[in-house]
C-alpha positions as CSV (number, residue, x, y, z in Angstrom):
1,M,8.9,31.7,26.5
2,D,6.4,33.1,24.0
3,K,8.9,35.8,23.0
4,V,11.6,33.2,22.4
5,M,9.3,31.0,20.3
6,R,8.4,34.0,18.1
7,N,12.0,34.6,17.3
8,K,12.6,33.4,13.8
9,K,16.2,32.4,14.5
10,V,15.0,30.1,17.3
11,I,12.4,28.6,15.0
12,I,15.1,28.0,12.3
13,V,17.3,26.3,14.9
14,F,14.5,23.9,15.9
15,I,13.4,23.2,12.3
16,A,16.9,22.9,10.7
17,P,17.7,19.3,11.9
18,A,14.4,17.9,10.7
19,M,14.7,19.7,7.4
20,I,18.3,18.6,6.8
21,L,17.3,15.0,7.5
22,F,14.2,15.2,5.3
23,T,16.3,16.7,2.4
24,L,19.0,14.0,2.7
25,I,16.4,11.1,2.7
26,I,13.9,12.2,0.1
27,P,14.6,15.1,-2.3
28,V,18.4,14.5,-2.8
29,P,18.1,10.7,-3.5
30,L,15.1,11.4,-5.8
31,V,17.1,13.9,-7.9
32,V,20.2,11.6,-8.0
33,S,18.0,8.7,-9.1
34,M,16.4,10.8,-11.8
35,G,19.9,11.7,-13.1
36,L,21.2,8.1,-13.0
37,S,18.2,6.9,-15.0
38,F,19.9,8.4,-18.1
39,F,23.1,6.5,-17.5
40,K,24.5,3.0,-17.8
41,W,26.3,2.2,-14.5
42,N,27.3,-1.0,-12.7
43,L,28.9,0.8,-9.8
44,L,32.4,-0.5,-10.7
45,E,32.9,1.6,-13.8
46,A,32.3,5.2,-14.6
47,P,28.7,6.0,-15.5
48,Q,28.1,6.1,-19.2
49,F,25.4,8.5,-20.5
50,I,22.9,6.7,-22.8
51,G,20.0,9.2,-22.8
52,L,16.6,7.6,-23.0
53,D,17.9,4.1,-23.9
54,N,16.9,2.7,-20.4
55,F,13.3,3.9,-20.8
56,I,13.1,2.7,-24.4
57,R,14.4,-0.8,-23.4
58,L,11.9,-1.0,-20.6
59,F,8.9,-0.7,-22.9
60,T,10.2,-2.4,-26.0
61,K,12.6,-5.2,-24.9
62,D,11.8,-6.0,-21.2
63,A,8.8,-8.3,-21.2
64,I,9.2,-8.9,-17.5
65,F,8.7,-5.2,-16.8
66,L,5.4,-5.1,-18.7
67,T,4.4,-8.2,-16.7
68,S,5.3,-6.4,-13.5
69,V,3.2,-3.4,-14.5
70,K,0.2,-5.7,-15.1
71,N,0.8,-7.5,-11.8
72,T,1.1,-4.2,-10.0
73,L,-2.2,-3.0,-11.4
74,I,-3.9,-6.3,-10.4
75,Y,-2.3,-5.9,-6.9
76,I,-3.8,-2.4,-6.5
77,L,-7.3,-3.5,-7.6
78,L,-7.2,-6.5,-5.2
79,S,-5.9,-4.4,-2.4
80,M,-8.7,-1.9,-2.8
81,L,-11.3,-4.7,-3.1
82,F,-10.0,-6.5,0.1
83,Q,-9.2,-3.5,2.3
84,L,-11.7,-0.7,1.6
85,P,-15.1,-2.5,2.1
86,A,-13.9,-4.6,5.0
87,A,-12.3,-1.6,6.8
88,Y,-15.4,0.6,6.2
89,F,-17.8,-2.1,7.5
90,L,-15.7,-2.7,10.6
91,A,-15.5,1.1,11.2
92,I,-19.3,1.4,11.2
93,L,-19.6,-1.6,13.5
94,C,-17.1,0.0,15.9
95,T,-18.9,3.3,16.2
96,R,-22.3,2.2,17.2
97,G,-21.8,2.9,20.9
98,K,-21.6,-0.8,22.0
99,R,-19.5,-2.4,24.6
100,F,-15.9,-3.5,23.9
101,E,-15.7,-1.3,20.8
102,R,-12.4,0.2,22.0
103,L,-11.0,-3.3,22.6
104,V,-12.0,-4.4,19.1
105,R,-10.4,-1.4,17.5
106,N,-7.1,-2.1,19.3
107,V,-7.1,-5.8,18.3
108,M,-7.9,-5.0,14.7
109,F,-5.2,-2.3,14.6
110,L,-2.5,-4.5,16.1
111,P,-1.4,-6.3,12.9
112,S,-0.6,-2.9,11.2
113,V,2.2,-2.3,13.8
114,V,3.8,-5.6,13.1
115,S,6.7,-5.8,10.7
116,G,5.6,-6.5,7.1
117,T,8.4,-9.1,6.9
118,A,7.1,-10.9,10.0
119,V,3.5,-10.9,8.6
120,S,4.8,-12.3,5.3
121,L,6.7,-15.1,7.1
122,I,3.6,-16.0,9.1
123,F,1.4,-16.3,6.0
124,Y,4.2,-18.1,4.1
125,F,3.9,-20.9,6.6
126,I,0.1,-20.6,6.6
127,Y,0.1,-21.3,2.9
128,H,2.9,-23.9,3.2
129,P,1.9,-27.1,1.2
130,E,3.1,-29.5,4.0
131,V,2.8,-27.7,7.3
132,G,0.4,-24.9,6.4
133,I,-2.9,-24.5,8.2
134,V,-4.8,-23.9,5.0
135,N,-4.1,-27.3,3.6
136,A,-4.5,-28.9,7.0
137,V,-8.1,-27.4,7.3
138,L,-9.0,-28.6,3.8
139,K,-7.8,-32.1,4.6
140,A,-9.7,-32.1,7.9
141,W,-12.9,-31.2,5.9
142,G,-12.2,-33.9,3.5
143,R,-11.5,-31.6,0.6
144,E,-8.1,-33.0,-0.4
145,D,-8.9,-32.2,-4.0
146,L,-8.4,-28.5,-3.2
147,V,-5.0,-29.0,-1.5
148,H,-2.1,-27.7,-3.5
149,M,0.9,-25.3,-3.4
150,W,-0.8,-22.0,-3.0
151,L,2.3,-19.8,-3.4
152,A,3.7,-21.9,-6.2
153,D,0.6,-21.7,-8.4
154,E,0.6,-18.9,-10.9
155,K,-3.2,-18.6,-10.5
156,T,-3.3,-18.2,-6.7
157,A,0.1,-16.8,-5.7
158,L,-0.7,-13.1,-6.2
159,L,-4.1,-13.5,-4.6
160,C,-2.6,-15.1,-1.5
161,V,-0.1,-12.2,-1.2
162,C,-2.9,-9.7,-1.4
163,I,-4.9,-11.5,1.3
164,A,-1.9,-11.4,3.6
165,V,-1.3,-7.7,3.1
166,A,-5.0,-7.0,3.5
167,W,-5.0,-8.8,6.8
168,Q,-2.3,-6.6,8.0
169,F,-3.7,-3.2,7.0
170,I,-7.5,-3.6,7.3
171,G,-7.3,-2.4,10.9
172,Y,-5.2,0.6,9.9
173,H,-7.7,1.9,7.4
174,M,-10.5,0.9,9.8
175,L,-9.1,3.3,12.4
176,I,-8.9,6.1,9.8
177,Y,-12.6,5.6,9.0
178,V,-13.5,5.5,12.7
179,T,-11.8,8.9,13.1
180,G,-13.9,10.2,10.2
181,I,-17.2,8.8,11.5
182,V,-16.6,10.1,15.0
183,A,-16.0,13.6,13.5
184,I,-19.4,13.7,11.9
185,P,-21.7,16.0,14.0
186,M,-24.1,13.9,16.1
187,D,-26.8,16.4,15.6
188,M,-26.9,15.5,11.9
189,I,-27.2,11.8,12.7
190,E,-29.8,12.3,15.4
191,A,-31.9,14.5,13.1
192,A,-31.9,11.8,10.4
193,R,-33.0,9.2,13.0
194,I,-35.8,11.4,14.1
195,D,-36.9,11.8,10.5
196,G,-37.1,8.0,10.3
197,A,-33.9,7.1,8.6
198,G,-32.8,3.5,9.1
199,T,-29.2,2.2,9.4
200,W,-28.8,1.7,5.7
201,Q,-30.0,5.2,4.9
202,L,-27.7,6.7,7.6
203,I,-24.8,5.0,6.0
204,C,-25.6,5.9,2.4
205,R,-26.9,9.5,2.8
206,I,-25.2,10.8,6.0
207,I,-22.0,8.9,6.8
208,T,-20.6,8.2,3.4
209,P,-21.0,11.7,1.9
210,N,-19.3,13.2,5.0
211,M,-16.5,10.5,4.7
212,K,-15.3,11.6,1.3
213,P,-12.2,13.4,2.5
214,V,-11.3,10.4,4.7
215,L,-11.9,7.9,1.9
216,R,-9.7,10.0,-0.4
217,V,-6.8,9.8,2.1
218,S,-7.3,6.1,2.6
219,L,-7.5,5.4,-1.2
220,V,-4.3,7.4,-1.8
221,L,-2.5,5.4,0.9
222,I,-3.6,2.1,-0.5
223,V,-2.7,2.9,-4.1
224,T,0.7,4.4,-3.3
225,S,1.7,1.6,-0.9
226,S,0.6,-1.0,-3.5
227,F,2.8,0.6,-6.1
228,K,5.7,0.4,-3.7
229,T,5.1,-3.0,-2.3
230,F,8.1,-5.2,-2.0
231,D,8.6,-7.0,1.3
232,A,5.6,-9.2,1.0
233,I,6.5,-10.2,-2.5
234,Y,10.1,-10.8,-1.7
235,V,9.5,-12.9,1.4
236,M,6.5,-15.0,0.2
237,T,7.2,-15.6,-3.5
238,G,10.4,-13.8,-4.6
239,G,8.4,-12.6,-7.7
240,G,7.6,-16.2,-8.8
241,P,6.4,-18.6,-9.9
242,A,7.4,-17.7,-13.5
243,H,7.1,-13.9,-12.6
244,A,3.5,-14.4,-11.7
245,T,3.9,-12.1,-8.7
246,E,6.6,-9.8,-10.1
247,V,5.8,-6.2,-9.4
248,M,7.5,-3.0,-10.3
249,A,9.4,-2.6,-7.0
250,S,10.7,-6.2,-7.0
251,H,11.7,-5.9,-10.7
252,M,13.6,-2.7,-9.8
253,Y,15.4,-4.5,-7.0
254,E,16.3,-7.4,-9.4
255,K,17.8,-5.1,-12.0
256,A,19.6,-2.6,-9.6
257,F,20.9,-4.8,-6.8
258,L,21.1,-8.3,-8.2
259,Q,22.1,-7.6,-11.8
260,Q,24.0,-4.3,-10.8
261,R,22.3,-2.3,-13.5
262,Y,21.8,0.8,-11.4
263,G,20.9,3.1,-14.2
264,Y,18.2,0.7,-15.4
265,G,16.9,0.3,-11.8
266,C,16.7,4.1,-11.4
267,A,14.7,4.3,-14.6
268,I,12.1,1.8,-13.2
269,G,12.1,3.8,-9.9
270,L,11.4,7.0,-11.8
271,I,8.5,5.4,-13.6
272,L,7.2,4.1,-10.3
273,F,7.4,7.6,-8.7
274,V,5.5,9.1,-11.7
275,C,2.8,6.4,-11.4
276,C,2.4,7.2,-7.7
277,L,2.2,10.9,-8.4
278,V,-0.3,10.6,-11.2
279,C,-2.6,8.2,-9.4
280,S,-2.6,10.4,-6.3
281,T,-3.4,13.5,-8.3
282,V,-6.2,11.6,-10.2
283,I,-7.7,10.3,-6.9
284,Q,-7.6,13.8,-5.4
285,R,-9.4,15.3,-8.3
286,I,-12.0,12.6,-8.6
287,L,-12.9,12.7,-4.8
288,R,-12.3,16.4,-4.3
289,D,-14.9,18.4,-2.4
290,K,-17.0,20.6,-4.6
291,E,-17.8,24.1,-3.5
């Protein structure tokens, strides 16, 4: 068996299906989209080469695109604010050697395996102005002055969407942090405790410095997924009200599939890809391990 597995032809046969599938799903569509971003195409007529006109129009004549960029950046900041501290705090609580920690981890991780559309529908009805539990609780507490249409208010719509997404993925990032904390050598922690280090000192001086690689991965996942977010926006607000929750991915969907401006949509997709690549590189460099 070992002789067979060392055979390069056998290795190629096993790897080929996965490589072909990966190539057809990611690199080929990416290259095609990059090419189409320089064309004007409605799928019914032949593509018309227009050079950089799509990109120029995006930044000079498309005010909604600029709004979507601003909303995407706000979405990223809120996602980091809601997910990172909560997930890190829960990870520390779930690695203290107490009872039922495994059960708590599984319960907290459960929402991340649920469909994003299903989670968005659940929170859509939670925020519903008539049957939603949020307004029902406010009415029960006698705070009817705070009752309003959460997803129809420009000031609260994006915040409500970010809370729903954070609820779904806090457990996912918590499990990543738990893995990183468990990997820290116990000798290091025990030595710090013997030297008189308290819980806060352990977290700040032992756990957090050793968690930098894990934090880097988690931060990259949050930023890239926030750039690409679509399902929560589409289900809960549709980009409204008045484009208050319009993000780059939803704007790309609007232009490409609803208005049939596929070249224009590909241009937005290319900018979205570049943003993800640049942000990932910056995060990797900022949080990289120094020799």
